[in-house]
C-alpha atoms as an extended CHARMM CRD file, in Angstrom:
* protein
*
       187  EXT
         1         1  MET       CA              0.0000000000        0.0000000000        0.0000000000  PROA      1               0.0000000000
         2         2  TYR       CA              2.7590000000        2.4800000000        0.9260000000  PROA      2               0.0000000000
         3         3  LYS       CA              4.6150000000        1.7280000000       -2.2740000000  PROA      3               0.0000000000
         4         4  GLU       CA              1.4510000000        2.5820000000       -4.2520000000  PROA      4               0.0000000000
         5         5  ILE       CA              1.0590000000        5.8420000000       -2.3300000000  PROA      5               0.0000000000
         6         6  PHE       CA              4.6810000000        6.7710000000       -3.0140000000  PROA      6               0.0000000000
         7         7  LYS       CA              4.3380000000        5.9850000000       -6.7390000000  PROA      7               0.0000000000
         8         8  LEU       CA              1.1150000000        7.9790000000       -6.9840000000  PROA      8               0.0000000000
         9         9  VAL       CA              2.5470000000       11.0150000000       -5.1690000000  PROA      9               0.0000000000
        10        10  VAL       CA              5.6510000000       10.9600000000       -7.3790000000  PROA      10              0.0000000000
        11        11  ALA       CA              3.4630000000       10.6570000000      -10.4960000000  PROA      11              0.0000000000
        12        12  ILE       CA              1.2260000000       13.5570000000       -9.4420000000  PROA      12              0.0000000000
        13        13  ILE       CA              4.2270000000       15.7570000000       -8.7000000000  PROA      13              0.0000000000
        14        14  SER       CA              6.3990000000       14.8250000000      -11.6790000000  PROA      14              0.0000000000
        15        15  GLN       CA              3.7820000000       14.2940000000      -14.4120000000  PROA      15              0.0000000000
        16        16  PRO       CA              0.4680000000       15.7630000000      -13.2600000000  PROA      16              0.0000000000
        17        17  GLY       CA             -1.2330000000       15.6120000000      -16.6720000000  PROA      17              0.0000000000
        18        18  LYS       CA             -0.5300000000       11.9150000000      -17.1210000000  PROA      18              0.0000000000
        19        19  ALA       CA             -1.3720000000       11.1640000000      -13.4740000000  PROA      19              0.0000000000
        20        20  TRP       CA             -4.7440000000       12.9220000000      -13.7030000000  PROA      20              0.0000000000
        21        21  ASP       CA             -5.5980000000       10.9280000000      -16.8400000000  PROA      21              0.0000000000
        22        22  ILE       CA             -4.8590000000        7.7040000000      -14.9460000000  PROA      22              0.0000000000
        23        23  LEU       CA             -6.8280000000        8.8730000000      -11.8970000000  PROA      23              0.0000000000
        24        24  THR       CA             -9.8040000000        9.7920000000      -14.0830000000  PROA      24              0.0000000000
        25        25  ARG       CA            -10.0650000000        6.1850000000      -15.2680000000  PROA      25              0.0000000000
        26        26  LYS       CA             -9.4220000000        4.6990000000      -11.8240000000  PROA      26              0.0000000000
        27        27  GLU       CA            -12.4420000000        3.2050000000      -10.0960000000  PROA      27              0.0000000000
        28        28  GLU       CA            -12.4790000000        3.7900000000       -6.3490000000  PROA      28              0.0000000000
        29        29  LYS       CA            -14.9240000000        2.6850000000       -3.7210000000  PROA      29              0.0000000000
        30        30  ASP       CA            -16.4420000000        5.2910000000       -1.4130000000  PROA      30              0.0000000000
        31        31  ASP       CA            -13.9720000000        5.4680000000        1.4550000000  PROA      31              0.0000000000
        32        32  GLU       CA            -11.1540000000        3.4620000000       -0.1100000000  PROA      32              0.0000000000
        33        33  PHE       CA             -9.5090000000        6.6790000000       -1.2650000000  PROA      33              0.0000000000
        34        34  LEU       CA             -9.4570000000        8.0940000000        2.2370000000  PROA      34              0.0000000000
        35        35  SER       CA             -8.1240000000        4.9820000000        3.9570000000  PROA      35              0.0000000000
        36        36  ARG       CA             -5.6200000000        4.0650000000        1.2390000000  PROA      36              0.0000000000
        37        37  PHE       CA             -4.2820000000        7.5090000000        0.3210000000  PROA      37              0.0000000000
        38        38  VAL       CA             -5.2140000000       10.5370000000        2.4290000000  PROA      38              0.0000000000
        39        39  TYR       CA             -5.0860000000        9.0420000000        5.9250000000  PROA      39              0.0000000000
        40        40  PRO       CA             -1.6820000000        7.3650000000        5.4440000000  PROA      40              0.0000000000
        41        41  LEU       CA             -0.2470000000       10.5830000000        3.9780000000  PROA      41              0.0000000000
        42        42  ILE       CA             -1.5620000000       12.6080000000        6.9060000000  PROA      42              0.0000000000
        43        43  GLY       CA             -0.0950000000        9.9640000000        9.2010000000  PROA      43              0.0000000000
        44        44  PHE       CA              3.3120000000       10.3290000000        7.5300000000  PROA      44              0.0000000000
        45        45  VAL       CA              3.1330000000       14.1080000000        7.8920000000  PROA      45              0.0000000000
        46        46  THR       CA              2.2240000000       13.7790000000       11.5750000000  PROA      46              0.0000000000
        47        47  VAL       CA              5.0390000000       11.3330000000       12.3120000000  PROA      47              0.0000000000
        48        48  ALA       CA              7.4560000000       13.5690000000       10.3980000000  PROA      48              0.0000000000
        49        49  ALA       CA              6.3930000000       16.5530000000       12.5180000000  PROA      49              0.0000000000
        50        50  PHE       CA              6.9710000000       14.5430000000       15.6870000000  PROA      50              0.0000000000
        51        51  LEU       CA             10.3820000000       13.2790000000       14.5890000000  PROA      51              0.0000000000
        52        52  GLY       CA             11.3650000000       16.6370000000       13.1850000000  PROA      52              0.0000000000
        53        53  VAL       CA             10.9310000000       18.4090000000       16.4950000000  PROA      53              0.0000000000
        54        54  LEU       CA             12.3320000000       15.5090000000       18.4690000000  PROA      54              0.0000000000
        55        55  PHE       CA             15.5870000000       15.1860000000       16.5370000000  PROA      55              0.0000000000
        56        56  THR       CA             16.3040000000       18.6070000000       15.0700000000  PROA      56              0.0000000000
        57        57  ARG       CA             16.1740000000       20.6430000000       18.2560000000  PROA      57              0.0000000000
        58        58  LYS       CA             19.0580000000       20.9230000000       20.6830000000  PROA      58              0.0000000000
        59        59  GLU       CA             17.0380000000       19.5820000000       23.5860000000  PROA      59              0.0000000000
        60        60  PHE       CA             15.2360000000       16.2420000000       23.4870000000  PROA      60              0.0000000000
        61        61  ASP       CA             11.6840000000       17.4130000000       24.2830000000  PROA      61              0.0000000000
        62        62  VAL       CA              8.9280000000       14.8170000000       23.8160000000  PROA      62              0.0000000000
        63        63  GLU       CA              6.2360000000       17.2450000000       24.9900000000  PROA      63              0.0000000000
        64        64  LEU       CA              7.1490000000       19.7550000000       22.3030000000  PROA      64              0.0000000000
        65        65  ALA       CA              7.2690000000       16.9810000000       19.6980000000  PROA      65              0.0000000000
        66        66  LEU       CA              3.7690000000       15.8290000000       20.6930000000  PROA      66              0.0000000000
        67        67  LYS       CA              2.4370000000       19.3750000000       20.4990000000  PROA      67              0.0000000000
        68        68  SER       CA              3.9130000000       19.7740000000       17.0460000000  PROA      68              0.0000000000
        69        69  SER       CA              2.4740000000       16.5090000000       15.8100000000  PROA      69              0.0000000000
        70        70  ILE       CA             -0.9810000000       17.3050000000       17.2420000000  PROA      70              0.0000000000
        71        71  ARG       CA             -1.0040000000       20.7170000000       15.5820000000  PROA      71              0.0000000000
        72        72  THR       CA              0.1210000000       19.1720000000       12.2960000000  PROA      72              0.0000000000
        73        73  LEU       CA             -2.4800000000       16.4010000000       12.5030000000  PROA      73              0.0000000000
        74        74  VAL       CA             -5.3570000000       18.7770000000       13.2270000000  PROA      74              0.0000000000
        75        75  ALA       CA             -4.2240000000       21.2260000000       10.5310000000  PROA      75              0.0000000000
        76        76  ALA       CA             -3.8590000000       18.4790000000        7.9100000000  PROA      76              0.0000000000
        77        77  PHE       CA             -7.1800000000       16.7700000000        8.6990000000  PROA      77              0.0000000000
        78        78  GLY       CA             -9.0630000000       19.9880000000        9.2220000000  PROA      78              0.0000000000
        79        79  GLY       CA             -7.5200000000       21.5750000000        6.1390000000  PROA      79              0.0000000000
        80        80  PHE       CA             -8.3780000000       18.5820000000        3.9860000000  PROA      80              0.0000000000
        81        81  TYR       CA            -11.9950000000       18.3680000000        5.1320000000  PROA      81              0.0000000000
        82        82  LEU       CA            -12.5780000000       22.1300000000        5.1720000000  PROA      82              0.0000000000
        83        83  ALA       CA            -11.0980000000       22.5540000000        1.6830000000  PROA      83              0.0000000000
        84        84  SER       CA            -13.1920000000       19.6280000000        0.4010000000  PROA      84              0.0000000000
        85        85  TYR       CA            -16.3680000000       21.0220000000        1.9500000000  PROA      85              0.0000000000
        86        86  LEU       CA            -15.7920000000       24.5610000000        0.6860000000  PROA      86              0.0000000000
        87        87  LEU       CA            -14.8580000000       23.3450000000       -2.7960000000  PROA      87              0.0000000000
        88        88  ASN       CA            -18.0470000000       21.2610000000       -2.8690000000  PROA      88              0.0000000000
        89        89  GLU       CA            -20.1290000000       24.3000000000       -1.8900000000  PROA      89              0.0000000000
        90        90  ILE       CA            -18.3740000000       26.5320000000       -4.4180000000  PROA      90              0.0000000000
        91        91  TRP       CA            -18.7280000000       23.7490000000       -6.9970000000  PROA      91              0.0000000000
        92        92  GLN       CA            -22.4770000000       24.1620000000       -6.7710000000  PROA      92              0.0000000000
        93        93  GLY       CA            -22.6480000000       27.9190000000       -6.1710000000  PROA      93              0.0000000000
        94        94  TRP       CA            -20.1140000000       29.4600000000       -8.5660000000  PROA      94              0.0000000000
        95        95  PHE       CA            -19.7260000000       26.6940000000      -11.1130000000  PROA      95              0.0000000000
        96        96  LYS       CA            -23.3830000000       25.5640000000      -11.2280000000  PROA      96              0.0000000000
        97        97  ARG       CA            -22.5520000000       21.8760000000      -10.8710000000  PROA      97              0.0000000000
        98        98  GLU       CA            -24.2330000000       19.2110000000       -8.8240000000  PROA      98              0.0000000000
        99        99  LYS       CA            -22.6610000000       18.7050000000       -5.4100000000  PROA      99              0.0000000000
       100       100  ASP       CA            -20.3500000000       15.7000000000       -5.2420000000  PROA      100             0.0000000000
       101       101  MET       CA            -18.4520000000       15.5540000000       -1.9630000000  PROA      101             0.0000000000
       102       102  LYS       CA            -16.5640000000       12.3580000000       -2.8560000000  PROA      102             0.0000000000
       103       103  LEU       CA            -15.2750000000       13.9010000000       -6.0960000000  PROA      103             0.0000000000
       104       104  CYS       CA            -14.1890000000       17.0600000000       -4.2890000000  PROA      104             0.0000000000
       105       105  GLN       CA            -12.4700000000       15.0260000000       -1.5690000000  PROA      105             0.0000000000
       106       106  ARG       CA            -10.5480000000       12.9980000000       -4.1370000000  PROA      106             0.0000000000
       107       107  PHE       CA             -9.5660000000       16.1310000000       -6.0470000000  PROA      107             0.0000000000
       108       108  VAL       CA             -8.4020000000       17.9540000000       -2.9250000000  PROA      108             0.0000000000
       109       109  GLY       CA             -6.5750000000       14.8640000000       -1.6530000000  PROA      109             0.0000000000
       110       110  TYR       CA             -4.6870000000       14.2140000000       -4.8580000000  PROA      110             0.0000000000
       111       111  SER       CA             -3.9700000000       17.9120000000       -5.3530000000  PROA      111             0.0000000000
       112       112  SER       CA             -2.5710000000       18.1120000000       -1.8140000000  PROA      112             0.0000000000
       113       113  SER       CA              0.0380000000       15.4380000000       -2.5410000000  PROA      113             0.0000000000
       114       114  LEU       CA              2.8080000000       17.9620000000       -3.0800000000  PROA      114             0.0000000000
       115       115  MET       CA              1.9260000000       19.8320000000        0.0880000000  PROA      115             0.0000000000
       116       116  PHE       CA              1.9800000000       16.5950000000        2.1190000000  PROA      116             0.0000000000
       117       117  ALA       CA              5.2840000000       15.5250000000        0.5490000000  PROA      117             0.0000000000
       118       118  LEU       CA              6.8690000000       18.8920000000        1.2580000000  PROA      118             0.0000000000
       119       119  ASN       CA              5.6920000000       18.7970000000        4.8670000000  PROA      119             0.0000000000
       120       120  ILE       CA              7.3920000000       15.4150000000        5.2660000000  PROA      120             0.0000000000
       121       121  VAL       CA             10.6510000000       16.6380000000        3.7140000000  PROA      121             0.0000000000
       122       122  LEU       CA             10.6250000000       19.9150000000        5.6220000000  PROA      122             0.0000000000
       123       123  ILE       CA             11.2120000000       18.2480000000        8.9880000000  PROA      123             0.0000000000
       124       124  LEU       CA             14.8130000000       19.2580000000        8.4790000000  PROA      124             0.0000000000
       125       125  PRO       CA             15.1080000000       23.0110000000        8.9810000000  PROA      125             0.0000000000
       126       126  GLU       CA             17.9070000000       23.2760000000        6.4110000000  PROA      126             0.0000000000
       127       127  PHE       CA             15.3720000000       22.7770000000        3.6330000000  PROA      127             0.0000000000
       128       128  PHE       CA             13.0510000000       25.6700000000        4.5350000000  PROA      128             0.0000000000
       129       129  PHE       CA             13.5950000000       27.1820000000        1.0730000000  PROA      129             0.0000000000
       130       130  LEU       CA             11.6130000000       24.2880000000       -0.4520000000  PROA      130             0.0000000000
       131       131  ARG       CA              8.3730000000       25.8920000000        0.8310000000  PROA      131             0.0000000000
       132       132  ILE       CA              8.2680000000       27.9600000000       -2.3700000000  PROA      132             0.0000000000
       133       133  PHE       CA              7.5730000000       24.7740000000       -4.3380000000  PROA      133             0.0000000000
       134       134  VAL       CA              4.1300000000       24.5520000000       -2.7440000000  PROA      134             0.0000000000
       135       135  LEU       CA              3.1050000000       27.0250000000       -5.4740000000  PROA      135             0.0000000000
       136       136  TYR       CA              3.5130000000       24.1670000000       -7.9530000000  PROA      136             0.0000000000
       137       137  THR       CA              0.1620000000       22.9980000000       -6.5580000000  PROA      137             0.0000000000
       138       138  PHE       CA             -1.3920000000       25.5630000000       -8.9090000000  PROA      138             0.0000000000
       139       139  TYR       CA             -0.0680000000       23.5930000000      -11.8900000000  PROA      139             0.0000000000
       140       140  ILE       CA             -1.2030000000       20.2610000000      -10.4120000000  PROA      140             0.0000000000
       141       141  VAL       CA             -4.7130000000       21.6580000000       -9.9310000000  PROA      141             0.0000000000
       142       142  TRP       CA             -4.6290000000       23.1810000000      -13.4320000000  PROA      142             0.0000000000
       143       143  GLU       CA             -3.7930000000       19.8200000000      -14.9780000000  PROA      143             0.0000000000
       144       144  GLY       CA             -6.5370000000       18.0630000000      -13.0030000000  PROA      144             0.0000000000
       145       145  ALA       CA             -9.2840000000       20.6210000000      -13.5620000000  PROA      145             0.0000000000
       146       146  GLY       CA             -9.9950000000       19.5560000000      -17.1310000000  PROA      146             0.0000000000
       147       147  PRO       CA             -9.8080000000       15.7630000000      -17.1650000000  PROA      147             0.0000000000
       148       148  TYR       CA            -10.7280000000       15.0170000000      -13.5430000000  PROA      148             0.0000000000
       149       149  MET       CA            -13.2330000000       17.7250000000      -12.6490000000  PROA      149             0.0000000000
       150       150  GLN       CA            -14.5390000000       18.3380000000      -16.1970000000  PROA      150             0.0000000000
       151       151  VAL       CA            -14.1190000000       22.1040000000      -15.9030000000  PROA      151             0.0000000000
       152       152  GLU       CA            -14.6140000000       24.0220000000      -19.1580000000  PROA      152             0.0000000000
       153       153  GLU       CA            -11.7330000000       26.0930000000      -20.4840000000  PROA      153             0.0000000000
       154       154  LYS       CA            -13.5450000000       29.4230000000      -20.0310000000  PROA      154             0.0000000000
       155       155  ILE       CA            -13.8780000000       29.0000000000      -16.2430000000  PROA      155             0.0000000000
       156       156  ARG       CA            -10.7510000000       26.9260000000      -15.6720000000  PROA      156             0.0000000000
       157       157  LEU       CA             -8.6020000000       29.7630000000      -14.3070000000  PROA      157             0.0000000000
       158       158  LYS       CA            -11.3140000000       30.8190000000      -11.8640000000  PROA      158             0.0000000000
       159       159  PHE       CA            -11.7070000000       27.2330000000      -10.6600000000  PROA      159             0.0000000000
       160       160  VAL       CA             -7.9640000000       26.6260000000      -10.3930000000  PROA      160             0.0000000000
       161       161  GLY       CA             -7.3550000000       29.8230000000       -8.4370000000  PROA      161             0.0000000000
       162       162  THR       CA            -10.1860000000       29.0450000000       -6.0440000000  PROA      162             0.0000000000
       163       163  ALA       CA             -9.2540000000       25.3840000000       -5.5570000000  PROA      163             0.0000000000
       164       164  THR       CA             -5.5560000000       26.1330000000       -5.1190000000  PROA      164             0.0000000000
       165       165  GLY       CA             -6.3230000000       28.8400000000       -2.5740000000  PROA      165             0.0000000000
       166       166  LEU       CA             -8.5340000000       26.4770000000       -0.6010000000  PROA      166             0.0000000000
       167       167  ILE       CA             -6.0260000000       23.6150000000       -0.7250000000  PROA      167             0.0000000000
       168       168  LEU       CA             -3.0970000000       25.7540000000        0.3990000000  PROA      168             0.0000000000
       169       169  LEU       CA             -4.7320000000       28.1910000000        2.7930000000  PROA      169             0.0000000000
       170       170  THR       CA             -7.1230000000       26.0430000000        4.8520000000  PROA      170             0.0000000000
       171       171  PRO       CA             -4.4250000000       23.9530000000        6.6130000000  PROA      171             0.0000000000
       172       172  TRP       CA             -2.3340000000       27.0710000000        7.2040000000  PROA      172             0.0000000000
       173       173  LEU       CA             -5.3390000000       28.9650000000        8.5780000000  PROA      173             0.0000000000
       174       174  ILE       CA             -6.2430000000       26.1330000000       10.9490000000  PROA      174             0.0000000000
       175       175  GLU       CA             -2.6390000000       25.9840000000       12.1600000000  PROA      175             0.0000000000
       176       176  VAL       CA             -2.6260000000       29.7400000000       12.7990000000  PROA      176             0.0000000000
       177       177  ILE       CA             -5.9300000000       29.5700000000       14.6730000000  PROA      177             0.0000000000
       178       178  LEU       CA             -4.6630000000       26.6610000000       16.7790000000  PROA      178             0.0000000000
       179       179  SER       CA             -1.5390000000       28.5980000000       17.6560000000  PROA      179             0.0000000000
       180       180  MET       CA             -3.6220000000       31.6250000000       18.6660000000  PROA      180             0.0000000000
       181       181  LEU       CA             -6.1330000000       29.6660000000       20.7210000000  PROA      181             0.0000000000
       182       182  MET       CA             -3.6290000000       27.3590000000       22.3520000000  PROA      182             0.0000000000
       183       183  PRO       CA             -0.4750000000       29.2740000000       23.2500000000  PROA      183             0.0000000000
       184       184  GLY       CA              1.0930000000       26.0520000000       24.5090000000  PROA      184             0.0000000000
       185       185  LEU       CA              1.3510000000       24.9030000000       20.8880000000  PROA      185             0.0000000000
       186       186  ARG       CA              3.7260000000       27.7340000000       19.9920000000  PROA      186             0.0000000000
       187       187  PHE       CA              7.3750000000       26.8290000000       19.9270000000  PROA      187             0.0000000000
């Protein structure tokens, strides 16, 4: 299963057009996508956050590592579900399509692959400059908008801008709110 996840993430990042064509033809059961792709990726990100704080700081502080992993877990889960929900609502409101929460969840999950991968790699503080590559998510969403979401060319830019904003900003916003509400999570 983990090998499949790795191959799929690499395909989405390196060849998004080809990956979206494959994903369009892929048949998935209702919650299979969540349990076989999104949840393991969020788990990897959470473990990476724990290990990153535990082994990259001068002091060996398990409490701080747990706080970091909890904040990362809540931000990743909350960001995924909030972005999926908002995209589903916007899908009906702005784009005049029938609501399809499962489709929006799959689109947000696959489009978030780069963000999850970067969060795993960024446990090492020396690689902070890689954060800029999160903007590549725009291209991943662009490539998936046509074949996967069936978005017409005339509204594609509007959809891509909206979806990319939701995918990138919702986890960040949840993390900021958590840090404001729970000062113990700041480090």
